[in-house]
Structures are given as structure tokens and as C-alpha cells.
ZADO-1210 file (C-alpha; in nm, 4 decimals, padded with zeros to 6 digits):
<atoms>
<atom x="18.2058" y="07.3849" z="-09.9895" code="MET" pos="1"/>
<atom x="18.3263" y="07.3227" z="-10.3505" code="THR" pos="2"/>
<atom x="18.5982" y="07.4999" z="-10.5438" code="VAL" pos="3"/>
<atom x="18.3642" y="07.7625" z="-10.7213" code="TRP" pos="4"/>
<atom x="18.2398" y="07.9084" z="-10.3519" code="TYR" pos="5"/>
<atom x="18.5984" y="07.9232" z="-10.2480" code="LEU" pos="6"/>
<atom x="18.6805" y="08.1073" z="-10.5921" code="PHE" pos="7"/>
<atom x="18.3986" y="08.3153" z="-10.5838" code="SER" pos="8"/>
<atom x="18.4097" y="08.6650" z="-10.4356" code="HIS" pos="9"/>
<atom x="18.0524" y="08.7109" z="-10.3777" code="GLN" pos="10"/>
<atom x="17.9433" y="08.3623" z="-10.2263" code="ALA" pos="11"/>
<atom x="18.0567" y="08.4428" z="-09.8883" code="ALA" pos="12"/>
<atom x="17.8723" y="08.7284" z="-09.8733" code="ALA" pos="13"/>
<atom x="17.5479" y="08.6046" z="-10.0211" code="GLU" pos="14"/>
<atom x="17.5847" y="08.2632" z="-09.7656" code="ILE" pos="15"/>
<atom x="17.6318" y="08.4818" z="-09.4488" code="ARG" pos="16"/>
<atom x="17.3108" y="08.7294" z="-09.6009" code="ALA" pos="17"/>
<atom x="17.1095" y="08.4460" z="-09.6294" code="PHE" pos="18"/>
<atom x="17.2076" y="08.2201" z="-09.3070" code="ASN" pos="19"/>
<atom x="17.4468" y="08.4597" z="-09.0697" code="PRO" pos="20"/>
<atom x="17.4425" y="08.1456" z="-08.8572" code="GLY" pos="21"/>
<atom x="17.5887" y="07.9016" z="-09.0984" code="SER" pos="22"/>
<atom x="17.9221" y="07.6742" z="-09.0598" code="ARG" pos="23"/>
<atom x="18.1718" y="07.6534" z="-09.3048" code="ILE" pos="24"/>
<atom x="18.3677" y="07.3544" z="-09.4186" code="ILE" pos="25"/>
<atom x="18.6471" y="07.3800" z="-09.6809" code="ILE" pos="26"/>
<atom x="18.8811" y="07.0894" z="-09.8189" code="LEU" pos="27"/>
<atom x="19.2177" y="07.2469" z="-09.8832" code="LEU" pos="28"/>
<atom x="19.4323" y="07.0298" z="-10.1503" code="ARG" pos="29"/>
<atom x="19.7992" y="07.0446" z="-10.3051" code="ASP" pos="30"/>
<atom x="19.7427" y="07.3329" z="-10.5401" code="PRO" pos="31"/>
<atom x="19.9252" y="07.1264" z="-10.7657" code="VAL" pos="32"/>
<atom x="19.7457" y="06.8398" z="-10.7418" code="ALA" pos="33"/>
<atom x="19.4211" y="07.0406" z="-10.7741" code="LEU" pos="34"/>
<atom x="19.4468" y="07.1934" z="-11.0519" code="LEU" pos="35"/>
<atom x="19.6510" y="06.8681" z="-11.2293" code="TYR" pos="36"/>
<atom x="19.2420" y="06.6892" z="-11.1105" code="SER" pos="37"/>
<atom x="19.0635" y="06.9768" z="-11.2556" code="LEU" pos="38"/>
<atom x="19.2307" y="06.9851" z="-11.6421" code="TYR" pos="39"/>
<atom x="19.1214" y="06.6227" z="-11.6557" code="HIS" pos="40"/>
<atom x="18.8164" y="06.6960" z="-11.4767" code="GLN" pos="41"/>
<atom x="18.7354" y="06.9155" z="-11.7525" code="PHE" pos="42"/>
<atom x="18.8757" y="06.7442" z="-12.0020" code="ARG" pos="43"/>
<atom x="18.6229" y="06.4641" z="-11.9465" code="ALA" pos="44"/>
<atom x="18.3524" y="06.6879" z="-11.9380" code="ASP" pos="45"/>
<atom x="18.4394" y="06.8846" z="-12.2400" code="GLY" pos="46"/>
<atom x="18.5066" y="07.2282" z="-12.0896" code="ASN" pos="47"/>
<atom x="18.8757" y="07.1850" z="-12.1856" code="GLU" pos="48"/>
<atom x="18.9763" y="07.0731" z="-12.5488" code="GLN" pos="49"/>
<atom x="19.3437" y="07.1453" z="-12.5180" code="LEU" pos="50"/>
<atom x="19.5554" y="06.8394" z="-12.4944" code="PRO" pos="51"/>
<atom x="19.7834" y="06.9089" z="-12.2185" code="THR" pos="52"/>
<atom x="19.8199" y="06.9973" z="-11.8478" code="PHE" pos="53"/>
<atom x="20.0860" y="07.2586" z="-12.0479" code="GLN" pos="54"/>
<atom x="19.8972" y="07.3819" z="-12.2972" code="ALA" pos="55"/>
<atom x="19.6403" y="07.4813" z="-12.0901" code="ALA" pos="56"/>
<atom x="19.8139" y="07.6897" z="-11.8431" code="LEU" pos="57"/>
<atom x="19.9786" y="07.8673" z="-12.1453" code="MET" pos="58"/>
<atom x="19.6758" y="07.9567" z="-12.2745" code="ALA" pos="59"/>
<atom x="19.5338" y="08.1038" z="-11.9857" code="GLU" pos="60"/>
<atom x="19.6149" y="08.4815" z="-12.0960" code="ASP" pos="61"/>
<atom x="19.4210" y="08.3894" z="-12.4242" code="ASP" pos="62"/>
<atom x="19.1071" y="08.2520" z="-12.2586" code="ARG" pos="63"/>
<atom x="19.0711" y="08.5102" z="-12.0231" code="ARG" pos="64"/>
<atom x="19.0851" y="08.7422" z="-12.3287" code="ALA" pos="65"/>
<atom x="18.7990" y="08.5583" z="-12.4786" code="GLY" pos="66"/>
<atom x="19.0589" y="08.3506" z="-12.7334" code="ARG" pos="67"/>
<atom x="19.1011" y="07.9463" z="-12.8050" code="ARG" pos="68"/>
<atom x="18.6918" y="07.8383" z="-12.6005" code="ILE" pos="69"/>
<atom x="18.4980" y="07.6507" z="-12.7882" code="THR" pos="70"/>
<atom x="18.1364" y="07.6012" z="-12.8472" code="ARG" pos="71"/>
<atom x="18.1931" y="07.2514" z="-12.5411" code="GLU" pos="72"/>
<atom x="18.3256" y="07.5399" z="-12.2957" code="THR" pos="73"/>
<atom x="18.0476" y="07.5569" z="-12.0229" code="TYR" pos="74"/>
<atom x="18.2573" y="07.7688" z="-11.7628" code="PHE" pos="75"/>
<atom x="18.4969" y="07.9755" z="-11.9216" code="ARG" pos="76"/>
<atom x="18.6274" y="08.1231" z="-11.5787" code="GLN" pos="77"/>
<atom x="18.7539" y="07.7855" z="-11.4917" code="GLY" pos="78"/>
<atom x="18.9718" y="07.7686" z="-11.7314" code="LEU" pos="79"/>
<atom x="19.2132" y="08.0318" z="-11.5524" code="ASP" pos="80"/>
<atom x="19.3515" y="07.7556" z="-11.3483" code="TYR" pos="81"/>
<atom x="19.6108" y="07.9661" z="-11.1540" code="ARG" pos="82"/>
<atom x="19.3394" y="08.2211" z="-11.0399" code="SER" pos="83"/>
<atom x="19.1887" y="07.8697" z="-10.8324" code="ILE" pos="84"/>
<atom x="19.4247" y="07.8562" z="-10.6128" code="ILE" pos="85"/>
<atom x="19.4061" y="08.1868" z="-10.4516" code="ARG" pos="86"/>
<atom x="19.3667" y="07.9854" z="-10.1267" code="PHE" pos="87"/>
<atom x="19.4420" y="08.2663" z="-09.9063" code="THR" pos="88"/>
<atom x="19.2507" y="08.5675" z="-10.0077" code="GLU" pos="89"/>
<atom x="18.9594" y="08.2953" z="-10.0478" code="GLN" pos="90"/>
<atom x="18.9569" y="08.1390" z="-09.6795" code="ILE" pos="91"/>
<atom x="19.0096" y="08.5150" z="-09.5652" code="ARG" pos="92"/>
<atom x="18.7045" y="08.6109" z="-09.6927" code="ARG" pos="93"/>
<atom x="18.5321" y="08.3109" z="-09.5154" code="TYR" pos="94"/>
<atom x="18.6843" y="08.3921" z="-09.1806" code="PHE" pos="95"/>
<atom x="18.5551" y="08.7412" z="-09.2415" code="ASP" pos="96"/>
<atom x="18.2494" y="08.6793" z="-09.2984" code="ALA" pos="97"/>
<atom x="18.1956" y="08.3745" z="-09.0135" code="PHE" pos="98"/>
<atom x="18.4645" y="08.4045" z="-08.7932" code="GLY" pos="99"/>
<atom x="18.7209" y="08.1028" z="-08.7535" code="ARG" pos="100"/>
<atom x="18.4995" y="07.9590" z="-08.5170" code="GLU" pos="101"/>
<atom x="18.2627" y="07.8974" z="-08.8291" code="ARG" pos="102"/>
<atom x="18.4638" y="07.7990" z="-09.0549" code="VAL" pos="103"/>
<atom x="18.6237" y="07.4356" z="-09.0382" code="HIS" pos="104"/>
<atom x="18.9451" y="07.3809" z="-09.2723" code="VAL" pos="105"/>
<atom x="19.0292" y="07.0602" z="-09.3928" code="ILE" pos="106"/>
<atom x="19.3541" y="06.9424" z="-09.5119" code="VAL" pos="107"/>
<atom x="19.3433" y="06.7083" z="-09.8264" code="TYR" pos="108"/>
<atom x="19.6338" y="06.5022" z="-09.6889" code="ASP" pos="109"/>
<atom x="19.4996" y="06.4649" z="-09.3566" code="ASP" pos="110"/>
<atom x="19.1225" y="06.3267" z="-09.4791" code="PHE" pos="111"/>
<atom x="19.3787" y="06.0529" z="-09.7172" code="VAL" pos="112"/>
<atom x="19.5551" y="05.9460" z="-09.4167" code="ALA" pos="113"/>
<atom x="19.2579" y="05.9246" z="-09.1260" code="ASP" pos="114"/>
<atom x="18.9042" y="05.9583" z="-09.3082" code="THR" pos="115"/>
<atom x="18.7148" y="05.8325" z="-09.0273" code="ALA" pos="116"/>
<atom x="18.9114" y="06.0149" z="-08.7617" code="GLY" pos="117"/>
<atom x="18.8156" y="06.3851" z="-08.9849" code="ILE" pos="118"/>
<atom x="18.4637" y="06.2322" z="-09.0322" code="TYR" pos="119"/>
<atom x="18.4247" y="06.2682" z="-08.6469" code="ARG" pos="120"/>
<atom x="18.5826" y="06.5636" z="-08.6496" code="ASP" pos="121"/>
<atom x="18.3558" y="06.6844" z="-08.8842" code="THR" pos="122"/>
<atom x="18.0705" y="06.5676" z="-08.7364" code="LEU" pos="123"/>
<atom x="18.1825" y="06.7415" z="-08.3926" code="ASN" pos="124"/>
<atom x="18.2365" y="07.0694" z="-08.5791" code="PHE" pos="125"/>
<atom x="17.8748" y="07.0254" z="-08.7108" code="LEU" pos="126"/>
<atom x="17.7897" y="06.9282" z="-08.3554" code="GLY" pos="127"/>
<atom x="17.6582" y="06.6098" z="-08.4875" code="VAL" pos="128"/>
<atom x="17.6662" y="06.3171" z="-08.2658" code="HIS" pos="129"/>
<atom x="18.0040" y="06.1514" z="-08.3816" code="SER" pos="130"/>
<atom x="17.9266" y="05.8407" z="-08.1974" code="GLY" pos="131"/>
<atom x="17.8683" y="05.5873" z="-08.5091" code="HIS" pos="132"/>
<atom x="18.1565" y="05.5947" z="-08.7381" code="THR" pos="133"/>
<atom x="18.0691" y="05.2719" z="-08.8807" code="GLY" pos="134"/>
<atom x="18.0866" y="05.4262" z="-09.2454" code="VAL" pos="135"/>
<atom x="18.2528" y="05.2428" z="-09.5271" code="ASP" pos="136"/>
<atom x="18.4695" y="05.5162" z="-09.6859" code="PHE" pos="137"/>
<atom x="18.4756" y="05.4547" z="-10.0607" code="LYS" pos="138"/>
<atom x="18.6257" y="05.6214" z="-10.3659" code="VAL" pos="139"/>
<atom x="18.3626" y="05.7696" z="-10.5419" code="ILE" pos="140"/>
<atom x="18.5156" y="06.0500" z="-10.7940" code="SER" pos="141"/>
<atom x="18.7553" y="05.8258" z="-10.9680" code="GLU" pos="142"/>
<atom x="18.9475" y="05.9939" z="-11.2610" code="ASN" pos="143"/>
<atom x="18.7363" y="05.9640" z="-11.5733" code="LYS" pos="144"/>
<atom x="18.7487" y="06.0135" z="-11.9785" code="SER" pos="145"/>
<atom x="18.4670" y="06.0264" z="-12.2542" code="ALA" pos="146"/>
<atom x="18.4039" y="05.7411" z="-12.4452" code="MET" pos="147"/>
<atom x="18.2348" y="05.9314" z="-12.6820" code="SER" pos="148"/>
<atom x="18.3741" y="06.2974" z="-12.7762" code="PRO" pos="149"/>
<atom x="18.0947" y="06.2849" z="-13.0457" code="ALA" pos="150"/>
<atom x="17.8170" y="06.2366" z="-12.7684" code="LEU" pos="151"/>
<atom x="17.9830" y="06.4852" z="-12.5518" code="ARG" pos="152"/>
<atom x="18.0347" y="06.7754" z="-12.7931" code="ALA" pos="153"/>
<atom x="17.6415" y="06.7085" z="-12.9086" code="LEU" pos="154"/>
<atom x="17.5098" y="06.6701" z="-12.5532" code="MET" pos="155"/>
<atom x="17.7787" y="07.0097" z="-12.4488" code="ASN" pos="156"/>
<atom x="17.6562" y="07.2243" z="-12.7559" code="ASP" pos="157"/>
<atom x="17.5257" y="07.5265" z="-12.6733" code="PRO" pos="158"/>
<atom x="17.1924" y="07.5226" z="-12.9819" code="LEU" pos="159"/>
<atom x="17.1029" y="07.1666" z="-12.7822" code="VAL" pos="160"/>
<atom x="17.0942" y="07.3064" z="-12.4560" code="ARG" pos="161"/>
<atom x="16.9199" y="07.6550" z="-12.5603" code="GLY" pos="162"/>
<atom x="16.6690" y="07.4328" z="-12.7154" code="THR" pos="163"/>
<atom x="16.5896" y="07.2047" z="-12.4066" code="ALA" pos="164"/>
<atom x="16.5793" y="07.5269" z="-12.1917" code="ILE" pos="165"/>
<atom x="16.3384" y="07.6783" z="-12.4332" code="ALA" pos="166"/>
<atom x="16.1254" y="07.4071" z="-12.4271" code="LEU" pos="167"/>
<atom x="16.0692" y="07.3824" z="-12.0738" code="ARG" pos="168"/>
<atom x="15.8030" y="07.6405" z="-12.0239" code="PRO" pos="169"/>
<atom x="15.5821" y="07.4295" z="-12.3021" code="TRP" pos="170"/>
<atom x="15.6400" y="07.0685" z="-12.2264" code="LEU" pos="171"/>
<atom x="15.4511" y="06.9268" z="-11.8864" code="PRO" pos="172"/>
<atom x="15.6720" y="06.8760" z="-11.5804" code="VAL" pos="173"/>
<atom x="15.6955" y="06.5062" z="-11.5818" code="PRO" pos="174"/>
<atom x="15.7995" y="06.5091" z="-11.9844" code="ILE" pos="175"/>
<atom x="16.0567" y="06.7841" z="-11.9139" code="PHE" pos="176"/>
<atom x="16.2093" y="06.5758" z="-11.5760" code="LYS" pos="177"/>
<atom x="16.2212" y="06.2769" z="-11.7919" code="ALA" pos="178"/>
<atom x="16.3907" y="06.4085" z="-12.1259" code="VAL" pos="179"/>
<atom x="16.6529" y="06.5959" z="-11.8364" code="GLN" pos="180"/>
<atom x="16.7228" y="06.2446" z="-11.6622" code="LYS" pos="181"/>
<atom x="16.7886" y="06.1256" z="-12.0274" code="VAL" pos="182"/>
<atom x="17.0752" y="06.3632" z="-12.0630" code="GLY" pos="183"/>
<atom x="17.2263" y="06.2929" z="-11.7428" code="THR" pos="184"/>
<atom x="17.1971" y="05.9578" z="-11.7487" code="ASN" pos="185"/>
<atom x="17.3737" y="05.9870" z="-12.0989" code="LEU" pos="186"/>
<atom x="17.6828" y="06.2061" z="-12.0319" code="CYS" pos="187"/>
<atom x="17.6998" y="05.9512" z="-11.7265" code="TYR" pos="188"/>
<atom x="17.7242" y="05.6735" z="-11.9631" code="LEU" pos="189"/>
<atom x="17.9726" y="05.7897" z="-12.1398" code="ASN" pos="190"/>
<atom x="18.2175" y="05.8126" z="-11.8893" code="LEU" pos="191"/>
<atom x="18.4807" y="05.5734" z="-11.7798" code="ARG" pos="192"/>
<atom x="18.7401" y="05.5268" z="-11.5311" code="ALA" pos="193"/>
<atom x="19.0233" y="05.5761" z="-11.6503" code="LYS" pos="194"/>
<atom x="19.3846" y="05.6474" z="-11.4574" code="PRO" pos="195"/>
<atom x="19.5160" y="05.9747" z="-11.4495" code="ARG" pos="196"/>
<atom x="19.8969" y="05.9673" z="-11.6214" code="PRO" pos="197"/>
<atom x="20.1522" y="06.1081" z="-11.3830" code="PRO" pos="198"/>
<atom x="20.2054" y="06.4820" z="-11.4097" code="LEU" pos="199"/>
<atom x="20.5591" y="06.5534" z="-11.5620" code="GLU" pos="200"/>
<atom x="20.8110" y="06.5841" z="-11.2665" code="PRO" pos="201"/>
<atom x="21.0051" y="06.8433" z="-11.4722" code="GLY" pos="202"/>
<atom x="20.6318" y="07.0909" z="-11.4727" code="LEU" pos="203"/>
<atom x="20.5122" y="06.9567" z="-11.1344" code="ARG" pos="204"/>
<atom x="20.8516" y="07.1251" z="-10.9213" code="LEU" pos="205"/>
<atom x="20.8389" y="07.4715" z="-11.1630" code="LEU" pos="206"/>
<atom x="20.4787" y="07.4802" z="-11.0592" code="LEU" pos="207"/>
<atom x="20.5647" y="07.3924" z="-10.6686" code="GLN" pos="208"/>
<atom x="20.7772" y="07.6986" z="-10.7111" code="ARG" pos="209"/>
<atom x="20.5231" y="07.9351" z="-10.8591" code="GLU" pos="210"/>
<atom x="20.3193" y="07.8449" z="-10.5828" code="PHE" pos="211"/>
<atom x="20.5178" y="07.8606" z="-10.2953" code="ALA" pos="212"/>
<atom x="20.4603" y="08.1999" z="-10.1833" code="PRO" pos="213"/>
<atom x="20.0910" y="08.1277" z="-10.1800" code="GLU" pos="214"/>
<atom x="20.1746" y="07.7941" z="-09.9664" code="VAL" pos="215"/>
<atom x="20.3433" y="08.0126" z="-09.6994" code="GLU" pos="216"/>
<atom x="20.1082" y="08.2561" z="-09.7267" code="ARG" pos="217"/>
<atom x="19.8627" y="08.0069" z="-09.6601" code="LEU" pos="218"/>
<atom x="20.0256" y="07.8558" z="-09.3710" code="SER" pos="219"/>
<atom x="20.1126" y="08.1421" z="-09.1892" code="THR" pos="220"/>
<atom x="19.6858" y="08.2488" z="-09.1757" code="LEU" pos="221"/>
<atom x="19.6067" y="07.8656" z="-09.0844" code="LEU" pos="222"/>
<atom x="19.8806" y="07.8463" z="-08.8013" code="GLY" pos="223"/>
<atom x="19.9858" y="07.5835" z="-09.0132" code="ARG" pos="224"/>
<atom x="20.2985" y="07.4874" z="-09.1980" code="ASP" pos="225"/>
<atom x="20.2047" y="07.3100" z="-09.5184" code="LEU" pos="226"/>
<atom x="20.4952" y="07.3823" z="-09.7287" code="THR" pos="227"/>
<atom x="20.5378" y="06.9928" z="-09.7908" code="CYS" pos="228"/>
<atom x="20.3584" y="07.1094" z="-10.0835" code="TRP" pos="229"/>
<atom x="20.6185" y="07.2778" z="-10.2088" code="SER" pos="230"/>
<atom x="20.8438" y="07.0272" z="-10.2092" code="LYS" pos="231"/>
<atom x="20.9347" y="06.6940" z="-10.3867" code="PRO" pos="232"/>
<atom x="20.7371" y="06.3929" z="-10.4083" code="GLU" pos="233"/>
<atom x="20.8686" y="06.1028" z="-10.2161" code="PRO" pos="234"/>
<atom x="21.0356" y="05.8518" z="-10.4659" code="ALA" pos="235"/>
<atom x="20.8263" y="05.5198" z="-10.5079" code="ALA" pos="236"/>
<atom x="21.1234" y="05.3151" z="-10.3206" code="ALA" pos="237"/>
<atom x="21.1255" y="05.5736" z="-10.0254" code="GLY" pos="238"/>
<atom x="21.3488" y="05.8996" z="-09.9963" code="GLY" pos="239"/>
<atom x="21.2997" y="06.1914" z="-10.2079" code="PHE" pos="240"/>
<atom x="21.2720" y="06.2169" z="-10.6110" code="SER" pos="241"/>
<atom x="21.5228" y="06.3808" z="-10.8084" code="SER" pos="242"/>
<atom x="21.4775" y="06.7416" z="-10.9145" code="PRO" pos="243"/>
<atom x="21.4054" y="06.7700" z="-11.2860" code="ALA" pos="244"/>
<atom x="21.7163" y="06.8650" z="-11.5033" code="SER" pos="245"/>
<atom x="21.7605" y="07.1676" z="-11.6817" code="ALA" pos="246"/>
<atom x="21.6614" y="07.0432" z="-11.9513" code="ALA" pos="247"/>
<atom x="21.3497" y="06.9544" z="-11.7959" code="ASP" pos="248"/>
<atom x="21.2820" y="07.2848" z="-11.6468" code="GLU" pos="249"/>
<atom x="21.3846" y="07.4782" z="-11.9361" code="SER" pos="250"/>
<atom x="21.1591" y="07.2284" z="-12.1823" code="GLU" pos="251"/>
<atom x="20.8149" y="07.3735" z="-11.9029" code="CYS" pos="252"/>
<atom x="20.9774" y="07.6887" z="-11.8606" code="LEU" pos="253"/>
<atom x="20.8861" y="07.7733" z="-12.2786" code="ALA" pos="254"/>
<atom x="20.5772" y="07.5599" z="-12.2193" code="ALA" pos="255"/>
<atom x="20.3905" y="07.7538" z="-11.8997" code="THR" pos="256"/>
<atom x="20.5297" y="08.1130" z="-11.9429" code="GLY" pos="257"/>
<atom x="20.6190" y="08.0788" z="-11.5974" code="THR" pos="258"/>
<atom x="20.9369" y="08.1679" z="-11.3841" code="PHE" pos="259"/>
<atom x="21.0112" y="08.4931" z="-11.5884" code="GLN" pos="260"/>
<atom x="21.3145" y="08.6355" z="-11.5018" code="PRO" pos="261"/>
<atom x="21.3635" y="08.8300" z="-11.2104" code="GLY" pos="262"/>
<atom x="20.9709" y="08.7113" z="-11.1330" code="GLY" pos="263"/>
<atom x="20.7603" y="08.3792" z="-11.0743" code="GLY" pos="264"/>
<atom x="20.5219" y="08.5760" z="-10.8860" code="ALA" pos="265"/>
<atom x="20.2195" y="08.4009" z="-10.7802" code="PHE" pos="266"/>
<atom x="19.9149" y="08.4237" z="-11.0529" code="GLY" pos="267"/>
</atoms>
């Protein structure tokens, strides 16, 4: 299940209405890592234009009010980053709709540590024979960036997309599909793999603290301790990384608008 099926308030009920016997698979990720990854995905495909993750977090109020949106923005709701990781209420909707026994929750950390084992567990959940596990698990979704922002802007422009949709009834199906395929290929060829820069430690720490209450609620719902997501990451040479300095925290505080005096509420 993608993040957007979780994000939707209607999806669980609509899926149940379509097929009450559905089995639901949910993959959960550390919320800070998820949002940082999503920011870079949106930067690559044009939905996000702000140059830094901090700037994008600062702009959430403006985006909710319809400001700081560009012609390339195709999914404005996705720019309200904090609302995306309200995992507890999202998963509860699926538990309520299908029952816990029909919802399989996978933690991304487990998937990375034992991909084959999680694959077998998922097949068992689906009632599929899990005896054959000779699957080559490759990384298929590397971080990407656009080689030509101008080409990306052209392909995302509402006028271009609207014209293509308007012409659809007038074009023979094979021709329309061929044009559609050319557009898809151009978008794909315009992307290149590019390592994602590490998240600033001070901002990571602030977000971990901000999201800690949500992580605790999620841990209670799932009956599993996930509070490791709220702790500093281990340093490369072993042990835990040092906490951000007061200067780092003050800078990130101002940049993100989080942790107001006496506050710090999630969302």
C-alpha cells in the first residue's frame, strides 16, 4: 500500500466497499526518513520547487492556504509534509475496516535487514506458497534528479497536460497511446540517479523530537517498540552520533517553525 492510500481518509472504506475480503499490506518507515525521501522525490518530478527540506517544512502553512504553488505542482496536498506521517490514525482506519488479521504491517527496517524473510512472511499472509524464495532483490528506486529542469517543467505544465487530455477523444487510441508513451519515456530519460545528501543532524533531531509522540502512539497501536526512530542515529564509527549543538538547534528551530515554547505538538 502506497503512502497515499494511507493518507486518504476515504481509501480504506472504498477498498472495503469494492472487496471486503481484501488483504492489506502496509510498509512503514521512520517518519523523518520518509519525509526527507519524499521531498527529494518531489524535487525530482517537479511537484516541489523549494531548494531545501527546511524551506519546504517552513512553507506548509502557505501551501495549505494555496500559496507558494507553481505551475509544475500536480499534488498540492503532498506538500503538507507533516500530515503525511500521522500513521496511527491512518493504520487504525484499516484495522477498523478490515480487522487486524487482514492487515499486514511491515517495518522498513525489518525489510532492509531481512528482505527474503519479510518476502516469505508476506507470501504466507497472502496465502501464497512461500517455498520458492530464489528472488534477486535489487534496489529499484534510487534517489533521482532531473537532468533538464526545463524539459520537466514543459512536461508538467498544466497547459501541455490539458491539451493532451483535450485531444484524447479526437485521436485514434493507438496514436494517443504512442504519444503518451513518448511523454512517459521523455520523463523517465530526463531522470538520473543521484545520491541524496544527508539530512542536517540538527534538523533530524528536532523532527525526531517533534514526531516522538506519534511514534509512541504507533508503538502502542502495533504492540511494538518503534521509539528507536526517535533516537539519534548510530555514528559511522560506532556508538551514537553526537547531539546537535545549541546553535544548530536554534537555526533549525527558526527554519522549521517547530518547537514553540510550551508546544511541540505533532502535526
